[in-house]
C-alpha positions as CSV (number, residue, x, y, z in Angstrom):
1,M,-37.3,-31.4,-36.1
2,F,-35.1,-28.4,-35.4
3,G,-32.8,-30.4,-33.2
4,M,-30.9,-29.2,-30.4
5,W,-27.4,-28.8,-31.6
6,S,-28.9,-27.0,-34.5
7,Y,-30.6,-24.8,-32.4
8,I,-27.2,-24.2,-30.6
9,N,-25.3,-23.8,-34.1
10,L,-28.0,-21.0,-35.0
11,L,-27.5,-19.2,-32.0
12,I,-23.7,-18.9,-31.7
13,I,-23.0,-18.0,-35.2
14,I,-22.5,-14.5,-35.2
15,H,-20.0,-12.4,-36.7
16,F,-19.3,-8.9,-35.4
17,E,-18.2,-6.3,-37.9
18,C,-16.4,-3.8,-35.6
19,S,-13.5,-2.3,-34.4
20,T,-13.3,-3.9,-30.9
21,P,-10.5,-6.4,-30.7
22,S,-11.4,-9.8,-31.0
23,I,-10.4,-13.4,-29.6
24,E,-10.3,-15.7,-32.8
25,I,-11.6,-19.4,-32.1
26,P,-11.3,-21.8,-35.0
27,R,-14.1,-24.0,-35.9
28,T,-12.8,-27.8,-36.0
29,H,-16.0,-29.6,-35.2
30,H,-19.9,-29.8,-35.7
31,A,-22.7,-31.5,-34.2
32,P,-23.4,-35.0,-35.3
33,G,-26.2,-34.9,-37.9
34,C,-26.0,-31.3,-38.7
35,H,-24.8,-29.7,-41.5
36,P,-21.6,-27.5,-41.3
37,V,-22.5,-23.7,-41.7
38,P,-20.8,-22.3,-44.2
39,Y,-18.4,-20.1,-42.2
40,H,-14.7,-20.0,-41.8
41,K,-14.1,-18.6,-38.3
42,L,-16.1,-17.5,-35.2
43,F,-15.4,-13.8,-33.5
44,I,-16.3,-13.1,-30.1
45,A,-16.1,-9.4,-29.9
46,V,-14.0,-8.1,-26.7
47,P,-15.0,-4.5,-25.9
48,H,-12.2,-1.9,-25.7
49,K,-10.9,-1.0,-21.8
50,V,-12.3,2.6,-21.7
51,H,-10.3,4.9,-19.9
52,V,-11.3,8.6,-19.3
53,E,-9.1,11.1,-18.2
54,N,-9.5,13.5,-15.2
55,K,-9.3,16.5,-16.5
56,M,-10.1,18.2,-12.7
57,E,-8.0,21.1,-11.6
58,R,-6.0,19.9,-8.5
59,I,-4.4,21.5,-5.4
60,K,-1.1,20.0,-4.5
61,T,-0.4,18.5,-1.0
62,Y,3.4,19.0,-1.8
63,I,3.8,15.6,0.2
64,E,6.9,13.9,-1.3
65,R,5.4,11.3,-3.4
66,M,1.7,11.4,-1.9
67,D,0.3,13.7,-5.2
68,E,1.4,10.8,-7.7
69,R,-1.2,8.5,-5.8
70,L,-4.2,11.4,-5.9
71,E,-3.9,12.0,-9.5
72,G,-2.1,14.8,-8.9
73,G,-4.0,16.4,-5.6
74,I,-7.0,17.3,-4.0
75,P,-9.7,18.0,-6.0
76,K,-10.2,21.7,-6.7
77,G,-13.5,23.5,-4.7
78,T,-13.9,20.6,-2.5
79,V,-13.9,20.5,1.3
80,S,-11.3,17.7,2.9
81,L,-11.5,16.7,6.7
82,I,-7.6,16.4,8.0
83,C,-8.4,14.7,11.3
84,G,-6.2,12.7,14.0
85,T,-5.1,12.1,17.5
86,P,-3.0,14.9,19.2
87,G,0.5,15.6,18.2
88,C,0.0,13.5,14.6
89,M,0.6,17.3,12.9
90,K,-2.6,17.8,11.3
91,S,-2.0,21.6,11.6
92,S,1.4,21.3,10.3
93,L,0.2,19.4,7.3
94,A,-2.8,21.8,6.6
95,Y,-0.5,24.9,7.0
96,S,2.3,23.3,4.9
97,I,-0.1,22.6,1.9
98,L,-1.1,26.5,2.1
99,Y,2.6,27.6,2.7
100,K,3.8,25.4,-0.4
101,N,1.2,26.6,-2.8
102,A,1.3,30.3,-1.7
103,L,5.1,29.9,-2.6
104,E,5.2,27.6,-5.3
105,N,2.0,28.5,-7.1
106,N,1.4,32.2,-6.0
107,L,-2.2,30.6,-4.7
108,K,-3.8,32.8,-1.9
109,G,-4.4,30.8,1.6
110,L,-6.2,31.7,4.3
111,Y,-5.7,29.8,7.7
112,M,-8.3,30.4,10.4
113,T,-7.0,29.3,13.9
114,L,-9.6,29.1,16.1
115,E,-7.8,27.8,19.3
116,Q,-4.3,29.0,19.0
117,E,-3.4,32.9,18.8
118,K,-1.8,33.9,15.5
119,E,2.0,34.6,16.7
120,S,1.8,31.4,18.4
121,L,0.8,29.4,15.5
122,K,3.7,31.5,13.6
123,E,6.3,30.5,16.0
124,Q,5.0,26.6,16.0
125,M,5.4,26.9,12.1
126,G,9.0,28.2,12.2
127,T,10.0,25.4,14.6
128,I,9.9,23.2,10.8
129,G,11.3,25.8,8.9
130,L,8.0,27.5,7.4
131,V,9.5,31.0,7.8
132,K,9.5,32.7,4.8
133,E,6.7,35.7,4.6
134,T,3.9,36.0,1.5
135,D,1.6,38.0,0.9
136,H,-0.1,35.1,-0.4
137,L,-0.9,33.4,3.1
138,T,-3.0,35.3,5.6
139,I,-3.2,33.8,9.0
140,V,-6.6,35.1,11.5
141,D,-7.7,33.7,14.9
142,Y,-10.7,33.8,16.6
143,K,-9.6,36.9,18.7
144,L,-9.6,39.0,15.1
145,I,-12.8,37.2,14.2
146,N,-14.4,38.7,17.1
147,S,-13.0,42.0,17.0
148,E,-14.0,42.5,13.6
149,L,-17.6,41.0,13.8
150,G,-18.3,42.7,17.3
151,L,-21.1,41.8,19.0
152,D,-23.5,40.8,16.5
153,K,-27.0,39.5,17.9
154,R,-27.1,36.9,15.3
155,F,-24.7,34.7,16.0
156,D,-24.6,34.1,19.6
157,F,-26.0,30.6,19.4
158,N,-24.6,29.7,16.2
159,P,-20.3,29.9,15.9
160,I,-20.5,27.7,12.5
161,K,-22.5,30.6,11.0
162,K,-20.5,33.0,12.5
163,V,-17.4,31.6,10.9
164,G,-19.1,31.5,7.6
165,Y,-20.1,35.1,7.3
166,Y,-16.4,35.9,8.6
167,I,-15.7,34.0,5.6
168,D,-17.8,35.4,3.0
169,E,-16.9,38.9,4.0
170,L,-13.0,38.0,3.8
171,I,-13.7,36.6,0.2
172,K,-15.1,40.0,-0.9
173,R,-12.3,41.4,0.0
174,S,-9.8,39.2,-1.5
175,D,-10.0,36.1,-3.5
176,Y,-8.9,32.9,-1.8
177,D,-8.0,29.7,-3.3
178,L,-7.3,27.9,-0.2
179,L,-8.7,27.5,3.4
180,V,-8.0,25.9,6.3
181,I,-10.2,25.9,9.5
182,D,-8.3,24.5,12.7
183,P,-10.3,23.1,14.3
184,I,-13.8,22.5,13.7
185,N,-14.3,21.2,17.0
186,A,-13.8,24.5,18.4
187,L,-17.0,25.9,16.6
188,Y,-18.6,22.9,18.5
189,S,-17.8,24.0,22.1
190,L,-18.8,27.5,21.6
191,A,-22.4,27.0,21.6
192,A,-24.5,24.0,21.6
193,I,-25.5,22.6,18.2
194,K,-29.2,21.2,18.1
195,N,-28.9,19.8,14.7
196,P,-25.4,18.9,13.6
197,R,-25.9,17.0,10.4
198,S,-28.2,20.1,9.0
199,D,-25.9,22.8,10.7
200,I,-22.5,20.9,9.3
201,Y,-24.1,20.1,5.8
202,Q,-25.2,23.7,5.0
203,F,-21.6,24.7,6.4
204,F,-19.7,22.5,3.8
205,S,-22.2,23.6,1.0
206,A,-21.1,27.1,1.9
207,L,-17.5,26.4,1.5
208,R,-17.8,25.0,-1.7
209,K,-20.2,27.4,-3.1
210,T,-17.2,29.5,-2.5
211,G,-15.1,27.7,-5.0
212,I,-12.3,27.7,-2.5
213,T,-10.2,24.3,-1.6
214,S,-11.0,23.8,2.2
215,L,-9.2,21.8,4.6
216,V,-11.3,21.4,7.7
217,I,-9.2,20.0,11.0
218,S,-11.4,17.4,13.0
219,E,-9.6,16.2,16.1
220,M,-10.2,12.6,17.2
221,H,-9.2,11.0,20.6
222,Q,-7.2,7.8,20.9
223,G,-9.4,4.4,20.3
224,E,-12.2,6.8,18.0
225,N,-13.4,5.3,15.1
226,K,-15.4,8.4,14.0
227,F,-13.8,11.1,11.8
228,G,-15.5,13.7,13.8
229,K,-17.2,14.7,16.9
230,Y,-21.0,13.8,15.5
231,G,-20.1,11.2,13.2
232,V,-21.4,12.8,10.2
233,E,-18.8,15.2,9.0
234,D,-16.9,12.1,7.4
235,F,-20.3,11.5,5.2
236,L,-20.4,15.2,4.4
237,S,-16.9,16.1,3.4
238,D,-15.8,15.2,0.2
239,A,-12.1,14.1,1.4
240,I,-10.5,12.3,4.6
241,I,-6.8,12.6,5.2
242,H,-6.7,10.7,8.4
243,L,-3.2,10.8,10.4
244,D,-2.8,8.4,12.8
245,F,-0.1,6.8,15.4
246,R,1.2,3.2,15.4
247,R,3.4,2.0,18.0
248,E,6.6,0.1,16.8
249,K,8.2,-1.7,19.5
250,D,9.4,1.4,21.4
251,I,9.1,4.1,18.9
252,L,5.5,5.8,18.0
253,E,5.7,6.1,14.0
254,R,3.2,8.6,12.1
255,Y,1.2,7.3,9.2
256,I,-1.2,8.9,6.7
257,G,-4.2,7.6,4.5
258,V,-7.1,9.2,2.6
259,I,-10.3,6.9,3.6
260,K,-11.9,8.7,0.9
261,M,-11.5,11.5,-1.8
262,R,-14.1,12.1,-4.5
263,F,-13.6,12.4,-8.1
264,T,-10.2,10.6,-7.4
265,N,-8.8,7.2,-8.0
266,H,-6.7,7.0,-5.0
267,N,-4.6,4.3,-3.2
268,L,-5.8,3.2,0.1
269,Q,-2.7,2.1,1.7
270,Y,-1.5,3.7,4.9
271,F,2.1,5.0,4.4
272,P,4.9,5.9,7.1
273,L,4.7,9.9,7.2
274,F,7.8,11.7,8.1
275,Y,9.2,15.6,7.9
276,N,12.4,16.4,6.3
277,K,13.7,19.7,6.7
278,D,10.6,22.0,5.2
279,R,8.7,19.0,3.6
280,F,6.8,16.1,4.5
281,V,7.5,12.4,2.5
282,I,6.1,9.3,2.6
283,Y,7.8,5.9,2.4
284,T,6.4,2.5,1.3
285,K,6.5,-0.3,3.9
286,E,8.9,-2.4,1.5
287,E,11.4,1.0,1.4
288,L,11.6,1.0,5.1
289,E,12.1,-2.5,5.4
290,L,15.5,-2.4,3.1
């Protein structure tokens, strides 16, 4: 009768003739009553660890020490939320990304400020040292958008479509690489949105089709867990960059964390965020404790 031990021997006698690394297990024993099989060694194949290099083009954040944790930066052509509560430097970070890429990489950036006038924004950025003039960075405010589009009845009840149309018109005049919309909440306040998921989906899809890397600022309130007003923006965006406050004794400290970023193997840690001279920088908790 074909015994159990013989059956087991038959199953395990497999020799892999392949180029994969192997673990060598010498055969020293065989089951009683079974004839030893004429082979010298048993090899169990261990597959190679496959490493796929990410060749996607990326936009640097120029946050010191952050880009190396994002495989080089934000994936080109994606839509990212930059979200947080008041005072955590959402606008400053977004503007800094455009400003640094304009000066360092000659990338053309368009900053759309929907709640702050253009000159006020420039003055604000001047206080943190972002003062160099460059033809590669354009700022437009909502007053300018209204004056250029006029009283177009098509957009009376849908400001999201209005801004989308304006972006399309600007792209026809100049090739932009980067776009900031600050904040998307301003569009919500101008008119009631009947179907937020559909409207925001179409808006984000239209942004992606332009090929521009878009940074959309989303305002949060203290204690909220939603990264967007309607709770769908975080699902529809490609990335969520969250700026947060934490209280350490009597001091408020800023932190930054990347909640998600498609096409990227990124770190999930929240890092203390500082602004030194003319740039943002992150530190690890261990470094701060030294």
